[in-house]
Each structure stands twice: as structure tokens, then as C-alpha cells.
C-alpha positions as CSV (number, residue, x, y, z in Angstrom):
1,M,63.5,121.7,94.6
2,N,66.8,121.4,92.9
3,Y,69.0,122.7,95.7
4,G,71.2,124.6,93.2
5,F,72.0,121.6,91.0
6,V,72.0,122.1,87.2
7,K,72.0,119.0,85.0
8,V,74.4,119.5,82.1
9,A,75.7,117.3,79.3
10,A,78.6,117.1,76.8
11,A,77.4,115.4,73.6
12,I,79.9,113.6,71.3
13,P,78.0,112.5,68.2
14,S,79.3,110.4,65.3
15,V,80.0,112.6,62.2
16,K,80.7,112.3,58.5
17,V,83.0,115.0,57.2
18,A,81.0,117.7,55.2
19,D,77.7,115.7,55.5
20,C,75.5,118.2,57.2
21,H,72.4,116.1,56.9
22,Y,73.9,113.1,58.6
23,N,75.5,115.2,61.3
24,T,72.3,117.0,62.0
25,Q,70.4,113.7,62.4
26,Q,73.0,112.6,64.9
27,I,72.7,115.8,66.8
28,I,68.9,115.5,66.9
29,Q,69.2,112.0,68.3
30,Q,71.4,113.1,71.1
31,L,69.2,116.2,71.7
32,E,66.3,113.8,72.3
33,E,68.4,111.7,74.6
34,A,69.4,114.8,76.6
35,E,65.8,116.0,76.8
36,K,64.7,112.6,78.2
37,A,67.5,112.7,80.7
38,G,66.3,116.0,82.1
39,V,69.4,117.9,81.0
40,E,69.1,121.7,81.2
41,V,72.0,122.6,78.9
42,V,73.8,120.4,76.4
43,I,76.9,121.3,74.3
44,F,78.1,119.6,71.1
45,P,81.6,119.7,69.7
46,E,83.2,122.4,67.6
47,L,81.8,122.7,64.1
48,S,79.5,119.8,64.9
49,I,77.1,120.5,61.9
50,T,79.8,120.2,59.3
51,A,82.5,118.3,61.2
52,Y,85.8,120.0,62.2
53,T,88.1,118.5,59.6
54,C,86.5,119.9,56.4
55,A,89.7,122.0,55.7
56,D,89.4,123.9,52.4
57,L,85.9,122.7,51.9
58,F,84.9,125.5,54.4
59,A,85.3,127.8,51.4
60,Q,82.7,126.0,49.4
61,Q,79.4,127.8,49.1
62,L,77.4,124.6,49.1
63,L,78.7,123.5,52.4
64,L,78.0,126.9,54.0
65,E,74.5,127.0,52.7
66,E,73.8,123.4,53.8
67,S,75.0,124.2,57.3
68,I,72.5,127.0,57.6
69,K,69.7,124.7,56.4
70,A,70.9,122.2,59.0
71,L,70.8,124.9,61.7
72,Q,67.2,125.8,60.6
73,Q,66.3,122.1,61.1
74,L,67.7,122.2,64.6
75,V,65.9,125.4,65.4
76,N,62.6,123.7,64.4
77,V,63.4,120.6,66.5
78,S,64.2,122.7,69.5
79,R,60.7,124.4,69.5
80,D,59.2,121.8,71.8
81,K,62.3,121.0,73.8
82,E,63.2,122.4,77.3
83,V,66.9,121.6,76.9
84,I,69.2,124.5,75.9
85,C,71.4,123.4,73.0
86,M,74.8,124.6,71.7
87,V,76.0,123.5,68.3
88,G,78.9,124.6,66.1
89,L,79.0,125.7,62.5
90,P,80.9,128.0,60.1
91,L,79.1,131.2,59.7
92,E,79.6,134.0,57.2
93,V,79.1,137.5,58.6
94,N,80.1,140.6,56.6
95,A,82.1,138.6,54.1
96,S,84.2,136.9,56.8
97,L,83.8,133.4,57.9
98,F,83.7,132.6,61.7
99,N,83.9,129.5,63.7
100,C,80.8,129.8,65.8
101,A,78.8,128.4,68.7
102,V,75.0,128.9,68.3
103,V,72.7,128.7,71.4
104,L,69.2,127.4,70.7
105,R,66.1,127.2,72.9
106,H,62.4,126.9,72.2
107,G,62.9,127.5,68.5
108,K,64.9,130.7,68.9
109,I,68.5,131.4,68.2
110,Q,69.5,133.1,71.5
111,G,73.0,134.1,70.6
112,V,76.0,133.4,68.4
113,V,79.5,133.2,69.9
114,P,82.5,133.4,67.4
115,K,85.8,131.9,68.3
116,I,88.4,134.4,69.4
117,Y,91.8,132.5,69.3
118,L,92.4,130.6,66.1
119,P,95.3,128.1,66.3
120,N,97.6,128.5,63.3
121,Y,100.6,126.4,64.3
122,K,101.8,122.8,63.9
123,E,98.8,120.8,62.6
124,F,96.3,123.7,62.9
125,Y,95.6,126.2,60.1
126,E,92.3,127.8,61.2
127,M,93.4,131.3,60.1
128,R,93.4,129.9,56.5
129,W,89.6,129.6,56.7
130,F,88.3,131.7,59.6
131,A,88.5,135.2,61.1
132,S,88.9,135.9,64.8
133,G,85.8,137.1,66.7
134,L,87.9,139.3,68.9
135,H,86.3,142.5,67.8
136,C,82.8,141.2,66.9
137,D,80.0,142.8,68.9
138,S,76.8,143.3,66.8
139,N,73.4,141.8,65.9
140,I,72.8,139.6,62.9
141,T,70.0,138.0,61.1
142,L,70.1,134.2,60.9
143,C,67.5,131.6,59.8
144,G,64.9,134.4,59.4
145,Q,65.4,135.7,63.0
146,E,66.6,139.3,63.4
147,G,68.5,141.0,66.1
148,I,70.5,137.9,67.2
149,P,73.5,138.9,69.4
150,F,76.8,138.1,67.7
151,S,79.7,138.4,70.0
152,P,82.2,136.4,72.1
153,Y,81.1,138.6,75.0
154,L,77.8,137.1,75.8
155,L,76.4,135.8,79.0
156,F,73.3,133.6,79.1
157,D,71.0,133.8,82.1
158,T,68.6,131.0,83.0
159,P,66.5,130.7,86.2
160,S,69.1,128.3,87.6
161,C,72.5,129.6,86.4
162,R,74.5,132.0,84.2
163,F,76.8,130.5,81.6
164,G,79.3,131.6,79.0
165,I,81.0,129.9,76.0
166,E,84.5,129.6,74.7
167,I,85.7,127.5,71.8
168,C,88.6,125.1,71.9
169,E,91.8,127.1,71.5
170,D,90.3,129.9,73.6
171,M,91.0,127.8,76.7
172,W,94.7,127.5,75.8
173,A,95.2,131.2,75.6
174,T,97.3,132.9,78.3
175,I,94.2,134.7,79.5
176,P,91.3,132.5,78.4
177,P,87.9,134.2,77.7
178,S,86.4,132.0,80.4
179,S,88.4,133.9,83.1
180,Q,86.6,137.1,82.2
181,L,83.3,135.3,81.7
182,A,83.6,133.9,85.3
183,L,84.4,137.3,86.7
184,E,81.3,138.6,85.0
185,G,79.2,136.0,86.8
186,A,79.2,132.9,84.6
187,D,78.7,129.9,86.9
188,I,79.4,127.4,84.1
189,I,81.7,127.6,81.1
190,F,80.9,125.5,78.1
191,N,83.7,124.7,75.7
192,M,83.0,123.2,72.2
193,S,86.3,121.8,71.0
194,A,88.2,119.8,68.4
195,D,90.9,118.3,70.5
196,N,93.1,115.9,68.6
197,E,95.1,113.2,70.4
198,G,98.8,112.9,71.0
199,T,100.9,111.0,73.5
200,G,100.4,112.6,77.0
201,K,98.1,115.3,75.6
202,H,94.9,114.0,77.2
203,N,96.3,114.4,80.7
204,Y,97.5,117.9,79.9
205,V,94.1,118.8,78.6
206,R,92.4,117.5,81.7
207,S,94.9,119.5,83.9
208,L,94.1,122.6,81.9
209,I,90.3,122.2,82.5
210,C,90.8,121.2,86.1
211,Q,92.9,124.3,86.8
212,Q,90.6,126.6,84.9
213,S,87.5,125.4,86.6
214,A,89.2,125.8,90.0
215,R,90.7,129.2,89.2
216,C,87.3,130.5,88.0
217,L,85.4,128.8,90.8
218,A,83.2,127.5,88.1
219,G,81.7,124.5,86.4
220,Y,83.3,123.6,83.1
221,V,81.7,121.4,80.4
222,F,84.0,120.3,77.6
223,A,82.8,118.5,74.4
224,S,85.4,117.5,71.8
225,C,84.7,115.8,68.5
226,G,85.2,112.1,68.2
227,F,84.8,109.2,65.7
228,G,84.1,110.1,62.1
229,E,86.3,113.1,61.9
230,S,89.0,112.8,59.2
231,T,92.1,110.8,60.2
232,T,94.2,112.0,57.3
233,D,96.7,113.4,59.8
234,V,95.3,113.4,63.3
235,V,92.9,111.4,65.4
236,F,90.1,112.7,67.6
237,C,89.1,110.5,70.6
238,G,85.8,112.1,71.6
239,N,86.6,113.8,74.8
240,G,83.7,114.8,77.1
241,L,84.5,116.2,80.5
242,I,82.5,117.9,83.3
243,Y,84.4,119.6,86.1
244,E,83.3,121.6,89.1
245,N,85.8,123.8,90.9
246,G,88.7,121.5,90.0
247,S,86.9,118.2,90.7
248,L,86.0,115.8,87.8
249,L,82.3,114.9,87.9
250,A,82.0,112.8,84.7
251,S,84.0,111.8,81.6
252,S,83.6,110.0,78.3
253,Q,85.1,106.8,77.2
254,R,88.0,107.7,74.9
255,F,88.2,106.3,71.4
256,S,84.7,105.1,71.4
257,L,83.2,104.2,68.0
258,E,79.7,105.1,69.3
259,P,78.1,108.4,70.2
260,Q,78.2,109.4,73.9
261,L,76.3,111.7,76.2
262,V,78.2,112.6,79.3
263,V,75.8,113.9,82.0
264,S,76.3,115.2,85.5
265,E,75.0,117.9,87.8
266,I,76.9,121.1,88.7
267,D,76.2,122.6,92.1
268,V,75.8,126.2,91.3
269,E,74.8,127.1,94.9
270,R,78.1,125.6,96.0
271,L,80.1,127.6,93.4
272,R,78.4,130.9,94.3
273,N,79.2,130.3,98.0
274,E,82.8,129.7,97.1
275,R,82.9,133.0,95.3
276,R,81.2,134.8,98.2
277,V,83.8,133.8,100.7
278,N,86.7,134.2,98.3
279,T,87.4,137.9,98.5
280,T,90.2,137.6,95.9
281,F,87.6,136.6,93.3
282,A,85.7,139.8,94.0
283,A,88.9,141.9,93.9
284,C,89.8,140.4,90.5
285,R,86.4,141.3,89.1
286,V,87.0,145.0,90.0
287,A,90.6,145.0,88.7
288,N,89.7,143.3,85.4
289,H,86.5,144.9,84.4
290,L,87.8,145.6,80.9
291,R,84.7,145.5,78.7
292,T,80.9,145.3,78.8
293,Y,79.2,141.9,78.4
294,R,75.7,141.5,77.0
295,H,73.3,139.5,79.1
296,I,70.8,137.3,77.3
297,T,67.8,136.0,79.3
298,L,66.6,132.6,78.2
299,D,62.9,132.6,79.0
300,G,61.0,129.5,79.9
301,P,59.5,127.6,82.8
302,A,61.3,126.8,86.0
303,P,64.0,124.1,85.7
304,R,62.7,120.5,85.8
305,P,63.4,118.6,89.0
306,V,67.0,117.2,89.0
307,S,67.7,113.6,89.9
308,L,71.4,113.4,90.9
309,T,73.7,111.0,89.0
310,R,76.9,112.5,90.5
311,F,78.5,110.7,93.4
312,V,78.1,112.3,96.9
313,E,81.0,111.3,99.1
314,P,79.7,110.1,102.5
315,H,83.1,110.6,104.1
316,P,84.4,113.8,102.7
317,F,87.3,114.2,105.2
318,V,88.8,110.7,104.5
319,P,91.3,110.4,101.7
320,S,91.0,107.5,99.3
321,G,92.3,106.2,96.0
322,K,95.8,106.3,94.7
323,E,96.7,109.5,96.7
324,L,95.8,107.8,100.0
325,D,99.4,107.4,101.4
326,E,100.5,110.8,100.2
327,R,97.5,112.5,101.8
328,C,97.9,110.7,105.1
329,E,101.6,111.5,105.2
330,E,100.9,115.1,104.4
331,I,98.4,115.4,107.3
332,F,100.9,113.9,109.7
333,A,103.6,116.2,108.5
334,I,101.4,119.3,109.1
335,Q,100.6,118.2,112.6
336,V,104.3,117.3,113.3
337,S,105.6,120.6,111.9
338,G,103.1,122.6,114.0
339,L,104.1,120.9,117.2
340,A,107.8,121.0,116.4
341,K,107.7,124.8,116.0
342,R,105.8,125.2,119.3
343,L,108.3,123.0,121.2
344,L,111.3,124.9,119.8
345,H,109.7,128.3,120.3
346,T,109.0,127.5,124.0
347,H,112.4,125.7,124.5
348,C,110.5,122.7,125.7
349,R,111.8,119.2,125.4
350,T,108.9,117.6,127.3
351,A,105.4,116.9,126.1
352,V,102.6,115.8,128.5
353,I,99.7,113.9,127.1
354,G,96.7,112.3,128.8
355,I,96.5,108.8,127.3
356,S,93.0,107.2,127.7
357,G,93.3,104.3,125.3
358,G,90.9,106.1,122.9
359,L,91.4,107.3,119.4
360,D,92.1,111.0,120.0
361,S,94.8,110.6,122.6
362,T,96.4,107.8,120.5
363,L,96.7,110.1,117.5
364,A,98.1,112.9,119.6
365,L,100.7,110.5,121.0
366,L,101.7,109.2,117.5
367,V,102.1,112.9,116.4
368,A,104.3,113.6,119.4
369,T,106.6,110.6,118.9
370,R,107.0,111.5,115.2
371,T,107.8,115.1,116.3
372,F,110.4,114.1,118.8
373,D,112.0,111.8,116.3
374,K,112.1,114.7,113.8
375,L,113.7,117.0,116.3
376,G,116.1,114.4,117.6
377,F,114.6,114.5,121.1
378,D,114.5,111.5,123.3
379,R,111.1,109.9,123.4
380,K,111.3,109.6,127.1
381,G,110.6,113.3,127.1
382,I,107.0,112.4,126.2
383,I,105.2,111.8,129.4
384,G,102.1,109.8,128.8
385,V,99.7,110.1,131.8
386,T,97.0,107.5,132.2
387,M,94.4,108.6,134.8
388,P,92.0,105.8,135.6
389,G,88.6,107.0,136.8
390,F,85.2,105.6,137.6
391,G,84.4,104.6,134.0
392,T,87.8,103.3,132.9
393,T,87.6,99.8,131.5
394,D,90.3,97.2,131.4
395,R,90.4,97.3,127.6
396,T,91.2,101.0,127.3
397,Y,93.5,101.0,130.3
398,N,95.6,98.1,128.9
399,N,95.7,99.5,125.5
400,A,97.0,102.8,126.9
401,I,99.7,101.1,128.8
402,H,100.7,98.7,126.0
403,L,100.8,101.6,123.4
404,M,103.0,103.8,125.6
405,E,105.4,100.8,126.3
406,S,105.7,99.9,122.7
407,L,106.4,103.5,121.6
408,G,109.0,104.0,124.3
409,V,107.6,107.0,126.1
410,T,107.6,107.8,129.8
411,I,104.6,106.3,131.6
412,R,102.9,107.9,134.6
413,E,99.7,106.5,136.2
414,I,97.7,108.8,138.4
415,S,94.3,107.7,139.5
416,I,91.6,110.5,139.7
417,R,89.2,108.5,141.9
418,E,90.3,109.7,145.4
419,A,90.7,113.3,144.2
420,C,87.3,113.3,142.7
421,I,85.7,111.7,145.7
422,Q,87.2,114.4,147.9
423,H,86.2,117.1,145.5
424,F,82.6,115.8,145.3
425,Q,82.5,115.8,149.1
426,D,83.8,119.4,149.2
427,I,81.1,120.7,146.9
428,G,78.3,118.4,148.2
429,Q,77.9,116.3,145.0
430,D,76.3,112.9,145.5
431,I,78.7,110.4,144.0
432,N,75.8,108.2,142.9
433,N,74.3,111.1,140.9
434,H,75.9,110.6,137.5
435,D,75.0,114.0,136.2
436,V,77.0,116.6,134.3
437,T,78.8,117.7,137.4
438,Y,79.9,114.1,138.0
439,E,81.2,113.8,134.5
440,N,82.8,117.2,134.1
441,G,84.5,117.0,137.5
442,Q,86.5,114.1,136.3
443,A,87.4,115.8,133.1
444,R,88.6,118.9,134.9
445,E,90.6,116.9,137.4
446,R,92.4,115.2,134.6
447,T,93.2,118.5,133.0
448,Q,94.5,119.9,136.3
449,I,96.8,117.0,136.7
450,L,98.2,117.4,133.2
451,M,98.8,121.1,133.6
452,D,100.5,120.6,136.9
453,V,102.7,117.8,135.6
454,A,103.7,120.0,132.7
455,N,104.7,122.8,135.1
456,Q,106.7,120.3,137.1
457,M,108.6,119.1,134.0
458,N,108.8,122.4,132.1
459,G,106.7,120.8,129.4
460,L,103.7,121.5,127.2
461,V,100.3,119.8,127.6
462,I,99.4,118.4,124.2
463,G,95.6,118.7,123.5
464,T,93.9,115.6,122.1
465,G,90.4,116.9,121.2
466,D,89.3,116.6,117.6
467,L,87.3,118.7,115.1
468,S,84.1,116.7,115.5
469,E,84.1,117.2,119.2
470,L,84.6,120.9,118.7
471,A,81.7,121.1,116.3
472,L,79.4,119.4,118.7
473,G,80.8,120.9,121.9
474,W,81.4,117.4,123.1
475,A,84.1,118.5,125.5
476,T,84.2,119.8,129.1
477,Y,84.7,123.5,129.2
478,N,88.1,124.2,130.7
479,G,88.6,120.5,131.0
480,D,89.7,118.4,128.0
481,H,88.6,121.5,126.0
482,M,91.9,123.2,127.2
483,S,95.6,122.5,126.5
484,M,98.8,124.3,125.6
485,Y,98.8,123.1,122.0
486,A,96.1,121.1,120.3
487,V,97.4,118.9,117.5
488,N,94.1,117.4,116.5
489,T,92.1,120.6,116.4
490,S,91.3,120.3,112.7
491,I,91.1,116.5,112.4
492,P,87.5,115.1,112.4
493,K,86.7,111.9,114.1
494,T,86.3,109.9,110.9
495,L,89.7,110.9,109.9
496,V,91.2,110.3,113.3
497,R,90.2,106.6,113.1
498,H,91.5,106.4,109.5
499,L,94.9,107.9,110.4
500,V,95.4,105.6,113.4
501,V,94.7,102.6,111.2
502,W,97.0,104.0,108.5
503,V,99.8,104.4,111.0
504,A,99.2,100.9,112.3
505,E,99.6,99.5,108.8
506,H,102.6,101.6,107.7
507,D,104.7,103.1,110.5
508,V,105.0,101.0,113.6
509,D,106.2,97.6,114.8
510,A,103.9,94.5,115.2
511,T,103.3,95.1,118.9
512,S,102.1,98.7,118.4
513,R,100.1,97.6,115.4
514,T,98.0,95.2,117.3
515,T,97.3,97.8,120.0
516,L,96.4,100.5,117.5
517,L,94.0,98.3,115.6
518,D,92.2,97.3,118.8
519,I,92.0,101.0,119.8
520,A,90.5,101.8,116.4
521,D,87.9,99.0,117.0
522,T,87.0,100.3,120.5
523,P,83.6,102.1,120.9
524,I,84.1,105.9,121.3
525,S,83.5,107.0,124.9
526,P,84.7,109.5,127.4
527,E,84.4,106.8,130.1
528,L,83.0,109.1,132.7
529,I,80.2,106.8,133.7
530,P,81.0,103.4,135.4
531,A,81.2,100.4,133.1
532,D,78.4,97.8,132.8
533,E,78.2,94.6,134.9
534,H,80.6,92.9,132.5
535,G,83.2,95.6,132.7
536,N,82.5,96.9,129.2
537,I,82.0,100.5,128.1
538,K,78.5,101.7,129.1
539,Q,78.7,105.3,128.0
540,K,79.0,105.3,124.1
541,T,79.3,108.7,122.6
542,E,77.6,107.8,119.3
543,D,74.5,106.6,121.2
544,L,74.3,110.0,122.9
545,V,75.1,112.5,120.2
546,G,74.8,110.4,117.0
547,P,77.1,108.7,114.5
548,Y,80.2,110.7,113.9
549,E,80.2,109.8,110.2
550,L,76.9,111.7,109.9
551,H,78.0,114.7,112.0
552,D,81.3,114.9,110.0
553,F,79.2,114.9,106.8
554,F,76.9,117.6,108.2
555,L,79.9,119.7,109.3
556,Y,81.6,119.5,105.9
557,Q,78.5,120.6,104.0
558,F,77.5,123.3,106.5
559,F,80.9,124.9,107.0
560,R,82.6,124.3,103.6
561,F,79.7,125.4,101.4
562,G,77.2,127.1,103.7
563,F,74.4,124.7,102.8
564,R,71.1,124.9,104.5
565,P,69.7,122.0,106.5
566,A,67.3,121.0,103.7
567,K,70.1,120.6,101.2
568,I,72.4,118.8,103.7
569,Y,69.5,116.4,104.4
570,Y,69.0,115.8,100.7
571,L,72.7,115.1,100.1
572,A,72.9,112.8,103.2
573,Q,70.1,110.7,101.9
574,I,72.0,110.2,98.6
575,A,75.4,109.7,100.3
576,F,74.4,107.2,102.9
577,G,71.6,105.4,100.9
578,T,69.8,102.8,103.1
579,H,72.5,102.8,105.8
580,Y,70.4,105.4,107.7
581,D,66.7,105.9,107.4
582,N,65.3,109.4,106.8
583,E,64.2,109.8,110.4
584,T,67.6,109.0,111.8
585,I,69.3,111.5,109.5
586,K,66.7,114.2,110.5
587,K,67.2,113.5,114.2
588,W,71.0,113.8,114.2
589,L,70.9,116.8,111.8
590,K,68.7,118.6,114.2
591,T,71.1,117.7,117.0
592,F,74.1,118.9,115.0
593,C,72.4,122.3,114.3
594,R,71.4,122.7,117.9
595,R,74.7,121.8,119.4
596,F,76.8,123.7,116.8
597,F,75.2,126.9,117.8
598,S,74.8,126.4,121.5
599,Q,78.5,125.2,121.9
600,Q,80.2,128.1,120.1
601,F,81.3,129.6,123.4
602,K,83.8,126.7,123.8
603,R,85.2,127.4,120.3
604,S,85.6,131.1,121.1
605,C,88.5,130.3,123.4
606,L,90.4,127.4,121.8
607,P,94.1,126.7,122.3
608,D,96.4,127.1,119.3
609,G,96.6,124.2,116.9
610,P,97.6,123.6,113.2
611,K,95.1,123.9,110.4
612,V,95.2,120.7,108.3
613,G,92.2,120.8,106.0
614,S,89.6,123.2,104.6
615,V,87.3,122.9,107.6
616,V,88.7,124.5,110.7
617,L,86.8,126.1,113.6
618,S,89.6,128.3,115.1
619,P,88.1,131.7,116.2
620,R,91.4,133.3,115.1
621,G,91.2,131.9,111.6
622,D,88.4,130.2,109.6
623,W,85.4,130.5,111.8
624,R,84.3,133.7,113.6
625,M,80.8,133.3,115.1
626,P,79.2,135.0,118.0
627,S,78.7,132.7,121.0
628,D,75.1,133.9,121.5
629,A,73.8,133.6,117.9
630,S,70.3,132.1,117.5
631,S,69.8,128.7,115.9
632,A,66.1,129.3,115.3
633,L,66.2,129.4,111.5
634,W,68.2,126.2,111.2
635,L,66.1,124.3,113.7
636,E,62.9,125.5,112.2
637,E,64.0,124.1,108.8
638,C,65.0,120.8,110.4
639,E,61.5,120.5,111.9
640,N,60.0,121.1,108.5
641,L,62.0,118.5,106.6
């Protein structure tokens, strides 16, 4: 099962200008390489049979005839190949010469796509040799095959995807052909190009492809000619790029003297899901249905199994690389702006936060202090309430106190022990029975205290719960589940830890830094069960519901792309490698599916909170799900993994 992945390649052969025989042999070698690699579709550069820089030699009958002979040779070679191949050549049709892409499979010419937009400015003079294919839409005879579609308005259907073709300058047009191809259902756009180099141009080209693949919600495979093209006036670096919805999957080495085959897998299932949920895409299709496209079905067996070469990010919520600082600052800014607006709207200069010494309340406190600083409010207006209970350890208690002291907020300590003992007596709960009532009673007592303190001080209770807890329902209903404004509502646990460490390293003094780093290193726990005999945390959340890095991965794939459990399991195996065995991944994936469905009732009545990323479970925004939906289909698939 390929789970929607299509293996594609951008081939960059070495060429000799006007030497069709040499160029064809180079194409055949890379075609063999693509076949062995399990590639389903491979594209070669613009005019790859002749080379792009033939100039006035394109008017020579010998060159045109030899290019047809070369094409016939490629047709013959393709007979026993599964890979779909696209090559470029000059083709004379009705006394006009066209710059064309030819699609080959199983010894058959499936279609010919002429270039629409011919650059005729600066170093380019294509109108000197070629005619535009803008008005072409006919059938031709080529290499002894009749009825071959000849049009730029062709869509090619395979069992695994639908693709379209544009040629070089087409992409630079104000409205590229690929936009209409995508609206007509093309999952992947292939572009054969002759993209010469210039200072700064490479980054501009990459930005064009990135934006076009994102705008079209499509895969984009770009193959531009390389070494061997004439350097009389310009240089070609051999640019091979594969994008998926704005993300770069693979690229070639620029200025290589050797042929290159750039291979990756495009997730067509993911792209189709993006289009399903993006109602603007469907609206554009209706508004821009300007012409009829011909569909060409490429017959053949089912696609071969795909072995992924692309990287699968195990921590999709966590920023990395050169944009790390910018992304973290942006996340904080969103949280701060959300809280600032709510404080100003409610005329509150007081924020009440329960501080446990854990990650979530720490992040909420950091957001609150930054917000008060931004508004010019005194930090003493932040009331941090530590509420020791039966499971509170010295480590978390001391970290809570030290952090509040170093940040200069108001500290209140209110033990919940006596209140909970009285409450348990009132309802007849055995205090030695550490069941769900024992745990939830403490959580609700803490929430009651925070709400009442907020009423006393004309303040807002700032919620601390995070996105991962919401997904799993790992919160007490009407306990820590509830607040007056929840700043962490769209921050998953893996990102919470990362942000706390980032703040420790960039935004606080040495005293706060030491405390923050220790908090980040503390096992995640609600501390509702008494500590062990050594005073250490006994109740560890990840022992009970599973590793948060797994659950965050599951959540991202499930919510963001609508993937089924089998595909999520497959991707998790690749993402985490040997870090988790298959049985462990299966176990916690089943837990995720079960809890995600059963705990929806908690998400159906969430407090307000700012959207930060692309995964948000607010019932007023990104996620509307009935609380009584059945999880049977998902759990059944988990059982059958």
C-alpha cells in the first residue's frame, strides 16, 4: 500500500548542443536509473533531445529529423518500462515549429504539450524559432502513431495521481497554466525548463515554485537543463526541485558537472485533503472554468510499492533551523496579543494563574509577564497561586515559588489538603481510595480557588491547559479544563517544553533560567497521587497515556491531513525509527484514537484562547465534531495494523 505517495523525479542529464544521439543515450541512462529507483513519473529538461541552446540551428531540417528519430528510440526503450517519461524536443506541426513536452509510457506517445508563453526579451529569443501553443488543440501523427493529443490543455490520469505539464516561461506568466491545471484536478505539475543563472535568480525561482505549489495546493516537479548547454552568453546550473504545497522535498546540486536524478515522494492524499477542506479552492474552480481540458488515461498495472526517501518530521509542531528564533518570538507574540486584548476589553489589570511548577503553568506565567510588560501594567497584578495537594513534591513546589519570585509577581499559597479532606468526608469518599473522584476533586478545588480569587481581585483566571491535553481529554471536566482565557489552548506539549527552554535561553535572568530549565526537565505529572517513598513524582502522565511526542505526531497527521490510522502508523514508523518499536506505536495510536473521540465533550465547551498554529481544537473555529461520534472505524483499523 502506497498511502497516497507518488515517487517522482527530476532528471538533469549532460548534453551536447545539437547532438541528438548523445543526448538520447544520456536520457536512456537516467530513464533506467529512474526505473530501478521505482519512480512513477520522471521529467527531463526543456528541449532535452536537442539541447536548449541550439538557436538558429532549430531551423535546420537535419536537426529536426534527427530529433524525431531520437524520440522513436525513446519510444522503443519505454516499451518495457513502468516509469512515465517526459522529454522535450522541437516539433513541426502544420508548418510551425513548437517547443514541446512529449509524454511516453509503454512504447506509446500519450500526449504532446506545446509551450504557451515564449520569452522574447533580454537574452531570450524563442519567438525567433517557435510558435506559441496557446491555440493548439488537435490530434497529430508522430513516430507512426496516430491520434496523439496535441494541446497545452491536457491532463494525464494514472491510478495514483493526475498531472499536468507547463514549460519554463509558462510558470513566470501572470496567470500560469499550472493554476488552471490544478483547478482542473492536477495533483502534480511538471515543468521542463531551461533556467539560466544570474545573481539572486536562483532564490527567486525557488520562491516562484514554492508559491505556485502552495497556491495550487499541488506537487511541483521542476527540471532545468545543466552542464553541456552552450555558455556562449549564459550558464545553466542544472536546477532540479521537488515541492509539495510550498515545502521543498528535494533539490539538485547546482553547477554539477555530472548528471543528476532528484527523487522524492509527493503525498497526493495529503494534497487532496488540503483541497477538500479549502473551500476557496473549489470556489476558484467554479469561477475560472474557462476551457475544456482533455483527460488522457495512462493504462498500466497498479503503482509499484513506494519506499519513502523523503524526511518525515517526528516533531511537526516544533520549529527548527534558521527561523527558530523568529518562529518562537512569533508564537509568544500571538499569545501575548490575545491576552492583552482580553485584559483591555474586560478592564482587568489583574491575572490569576495557578502555578504548579510544571510546564503548562510556567508557559502561561511567562506569557502573562510579557503581556503585562507590553501593556505597561505592574507585574504585581499577576497573582500566582500555588496550591499544594496530596501529590505535590518539593521539586515542583520550590520551582513554582522560585519562578514567581524571580519574575516579580504576587505570590499566594493556598493548600487544598484540608478543603479536599472535608469535601471527601461530605460526599463519603474514602481518602485512601485514589480513584478518579480523588483526583478530580483536587483539580476542581483548585479551579474553585482560582475563580474565587479572581472575583475578589476583579481579575481573569488564565488557563494553562495545552493542545495535547485537549486532544487526549487529559483534564478534569470543569476543573483545570475551565478558565476565563486559555493562552495555551493551541500549544502542544512538545512545543510547550521547547518554548520554555527557548525563553530560558533568551529572555530571562540567570535565576529564572535555572528554574525554567529544571522545570523543563521535570517529569510531566498532574501530581494528584501522593509521591513515592522518596518524595519523588509517582504519577507520571506519559506512563499512563503515552509519550507526548507520539501523541503530538498522531494529532498533527490526523487533524492536519485527515490521515487514517494505517497511514499515521506507517509515517510514525519512519519518523521515529528504532526509538519506538511497532507495538509501542500501535498501543499509543489506539489510545489516541479512543481518547480523541471519547473526550470530545470536553472540547465542545472550551474557554476562549488564541489560535497559534494550523492545528486548533476550538469548537468555534477549526474543529467541529459531535461529542457522541463513534470511534469504531478508527479503532478497528488500529486493531488490524
